[in-house]
C-alpha positions as CSV (number, residue, x, y, z in Angstrom):
1,M,15.5,-1.9,7.1
2,L,18.1,-4.6,7.5
3,K,21.0,-5.1,4.7
4,S,20.3,-8.6,5.1
5,N,16.7,-8.1,3.9
6,T,17.4,-5.5,1.2
7,I,17.3,-8.1,-2.1
8,K,14.0,-9.5,-0.7
9,Y,12.5,-5.8,-0.7
10,V,14.1,-5.0,-4.1
11,I,12.3,-8.2,-5.3
12,L,8.8,-7.4,-3.7
13,F,9.2,-3.8,-5.1
14,V,9.7,-4.4,-8.7
15,L,7.2,-7.5,-8.6
16,L,5.0,-5.4,-7.1
17,V,5.5,-2.5,-9.9
18,L,5.4,-5.2,-12.8
19,L,2.2,-6.6,-11.3
20,Q,0.5,-3.7,-11.3
21,V,1.5,-1.9,-14.4
22,L,1.1,-5.3,-16.3
23,V,-2.1,-6.9,-14.7
24,L,-3.6,-4.9,-12.3
25,N,-4.3,-1.3,-13.9
26,K,-5.9,-3.5,-16.8
27,V,-8.6,-4.6,-14.1
28,S,-11.7,-2.9,-13.4
29,F,-14.6,-4.3,-11.0
30,L,-17.8,-2.7,-12.4
31,G,-16.0,0.1,-14.5
32,Y,-14.8,1.9,-11.1
33,A,-12.7,-0.1,-9.1
34,V,-9.0,-0.4,-9.7
35,P,-7.3,-2.5,-6.8
36,F,-3.5,-1.0,-5.7
37,L,-1.9,-3.4,-4.8
38,Y,1.5,-1.7,-5.2
39,I,0.9,-0.3,-2.1
40,Y,1.4,-3.4,0.0
41,F,5.2,-3.0,0.1
42,I,4.7,0.2,1.9
43,F,2.8,-1.9,4.3
44,K,5.8,-4.8,4.6
45,L,8.2,-2.2,5.6
46,P,10.0,-3.2,9.1
47,V,8.1,-1.3,12.0
48,G,11.6,0.2,12.9
49,C,11.7,1.9,9.2
50,S,12.7,5.4,9.8
51,R,10.2,8.1,8.7
52,S,12.8,9.7,6.2
53,L,12.8,6.0,4.5
54,S,9.5,5.0,4.2
55,T,8.9,8.6,2.7
56,F,11.0,8.6,0.4
57,L,10.5,4.6,-0.8
58,G,6.8,5.7,-0.8
59,F,7.9,8.6,-3.5
60,L,10.4,6.2,-5.1
61,L,7.3,3.5,-5.3
62,G,4.6,6.6,-6.7
63,F,6.8,8.4,-8.8
64,T,8.0,4.6,-10.9
65,I,4.2,3.7,-11.1
66,D,3.1,7.2,-12.4
67,I,6.5,7.0,-15.3
68,F,4.8,3.7,-16.6
69,C,1.2,4.6,-15.8
70,N,1.6,8.3,-17.4
71,T,0.0,9.8,-14.7
72,P,1.5,13.0,-13.5
73,G,2.8,12.5,-9.7
74,I,-0.6,11.1,-8.8
75,N,0.4,8.0,-7.6
76,A,3.9,9.8,-6.1
77,A,1.7,12.0,-4.5
78,A,-0.6,9.3,-2.7
79,T,2.6,7.0,-1.6
80,T,4.6,9.6,-0.4
81,L,2.1,10.7,2.0
82,I,1.2,7.0,3.2
83,G,5.1,6.8,3.6
84,F,5.3,9.6,5.1
85,I,2.3,8.8,7.9
86,C,3.0,4.8,8.1
87,R,5.3,5.2,11.6
88,P,2.3,7.3,13.6
89,V,-0.2,4.9,11.9
90,Q,2.0,1.7,13.4
91,N,2.0,3.3,16.7
92,L,-1.5,3.7,16.5
93,F,-2.5,0.0,16.3
94,F,0.7,-1.6,17.2
95,M,2.7,-1.7,20.0
96,V,5.9,-0.7,18.1
97,D,8.7,-1.5,21.0
98,D,7.6,-5.2,21.0
99,Y,7.6,-5.4,17.1
100,D,11.2,-3.4,16.5
101,E,12.9,-4.6,12.7
102,Q,9.8,-7.4,12.0
103,T,7.8,-6.9,9.3
104,P,4.4,-6.5,9.8
105,S,2.3,-9.5,9.0
106,L,-0.9,-10.9,9.8
107,A,0.5,-14.1,11.7
108,L,2.4,-11.7,13.3
109,L,0.1,-8.9,14.3
110,G,-3.9,-10.1,13.6
111,A,-6.2,-8.1,13.9
112,A,-4.3,-5.1,14.1
113,F,-2.3,-6.0,10.6
114,M,-5.8,-5.8,9.6
115,K,-6.9,-2.1,10.2
116,Y,-2.9,-0.9,9.7
117,V,-4.0,-1.7,5.9
118,I,-7.5,-0.8,5.9
119,F,-6.4,2.6,7.1
120,L,-3.6,3.5,5.4
121,T,-5.5,2.0,2.0
122,L,-8.3,4.6,2.8
123,I,-6.1,7.3,3.1
124,H,-4.0,6.6,-0.2
125,H,-6.8,5.9,-1.8
126,I,-8.9,8.9,-1.5
127,V,-6.0,11.1,-1.9
128,L,-5.0,9.1,-4.9
129,V,-9.2,9.5,-6.4
130,S,-9.2,13.1,-4.8
131,I,-6.4,14.0,-7.2
132,E,-7.2,12.5,-9.9
133,S,-10.8,13.5,-9.9
134,F,-9.2,17.0,-9.3
135,S,-12.8,18.2,-8.4
136,Y,-15.7,17.5,-5.6
137,F,-18.6,17.8,-8.3
138,N,-19.5,14.2,-8.6
139,I,-18.7,13.5,-5.4
140,K,-21.2,10.1,-5.2
141,L,-18.9,9.2,-8.1
142,I,-15.6,9.5,-6.0
143,L,-17.0,7.8,-2.9
144,L,-17.4,4.8,-4.8
145,R,-14.9,4.6,-6.6
146,F,-12.3,4.7,-3.9
147,S,-14.1,3.2,-1.5
148,L,-14.4,0.0,-3.6
149,S,-10.6,0.1,-4.9
150,A,-9.9,0.3,-0.7
151,V,-12.0,-3.0,-0.7
152,L,-10.5,-4.6,-3.8
153,T,-7.0,-3.6,-2.8
154,S,-7.6,-5.0,1.3
155,I,-9.3,-8.2,0.0
156,L,-6.3,-8.5,-2.5
157,V,-3.6,-7.9,0.4
158,F,-4.8,-10.0,2.7
159,A,-4.8,-12.7,-0.2
160,F,-1.5,-12.5,-0.5
161,E,-1.2,-12.1,3.2
162,G,-3.0,-15.9,3.6
163,F,-0.4,-17.1,1.0
164,S,2.5,-16.4,2.9
165,L,0.4,-17.5,6.4
166,K,0.2,-21.0,4.6
167,K,3.3,-21.2,3.3
168,K,5.2,-20.4,6.7
169,T,2.6,-22.9,8.5
170,V,4.0,-25.7,5.8
């Protein structure tokens, strides 16, 4: 991560944690879906970010959410995993060498960014809901919870991207 952008990432980290803890955790769509917008921080890490840094930042982000939400390691486990697989997933969806040290965005990558976000969101939500449920006794409920939450989270991520896209074009 570039040192000149460190302040920008710290502000994004703090804003997403506050938004998640104070607002989004109280939102429940149909009683099943909760948007987990805080993972947007992982999506916005530069393409060239090292795997160890993205894993550490994923853990730090999830651990911070866990502290505020009194969830013992659930968010930390899920965000650490997506931080760890972030770089290989970027290699899967992007031509990484072309975008090294650039922040992934919808404006820069288009459909590849959308696939990247949806894939990592699904992984995050499967892990989060599976650990939270602690059993697969009611598999239909688990599938409903993680799929609705993933759709809601993805929509919010793309909405955030839309706002930044309009800001840059004005």
